[in-house]
C-alpha angles and dihedrals in degrees: 000000000000090000092055091048093048092047091049089050089051091053093050094048095042090055095046119110094225127044110242118218118244091245089058090061107061113214096012094120090051091049092052092049090051091053119147126207097268095059103035095099094048091045093052089052089048092050090051090047091052093048092048090239137117123271087236108039101118133103137208108251101180137001119210128204091237092071097263133108142194115235140177134266112040131176090322086065094044094258109145137182112276096033117128124215138180118235117220136187119219112239138182119343111241119219125193105242092210101047102021090229118146107241099188138269134293113244128207122203109236101172153330129252138191119211111237104176146352117259142188095025094304097312093105142010137221115233138183117234104236099176137013137034134235098044108169138200107271096032113138122253 
C-alpha cells in the first residue's frame, strides 16, 4: 500500500512543471526512509529531482577490503540507507567527427551497491558492494 502511494506521488511530482521543495510535501522524507525494494529506484530519482541534481551524480571516495565503500553524496544529497545504485567507470571520450564537438564518454557498469548508513555528517554514505569486483576510487555512482 505505501509503495503504491509513494510511486503515485513520484509520478505526480515528476510530471509537475515546477519542482516542489521537500518542506512543501509533508511526510515525504519519512516516506523515502520507509522505502521498500519495489520503489527504491523511483525514490532515488525523485530525491534527485527534488534536489535539482542528477540521479547519477555521485562518486566513490574510498573502497575497503571488507566489501564496503564510502561514496558521495550522503544525506545532504538525499542519499538514504536502503537505496541501491549502479557503479560505472568512465570510458573513452566520444567526439563527433563532423563537428569536432565532444559528445560525452562511454560508461561501463562495474558493480552495484546498497547504501547502509550515512557518514561524515551527511556529506557521504557507506555502502555495501552487492555485485561486481574492481570498483575504484573515482568511479561514478
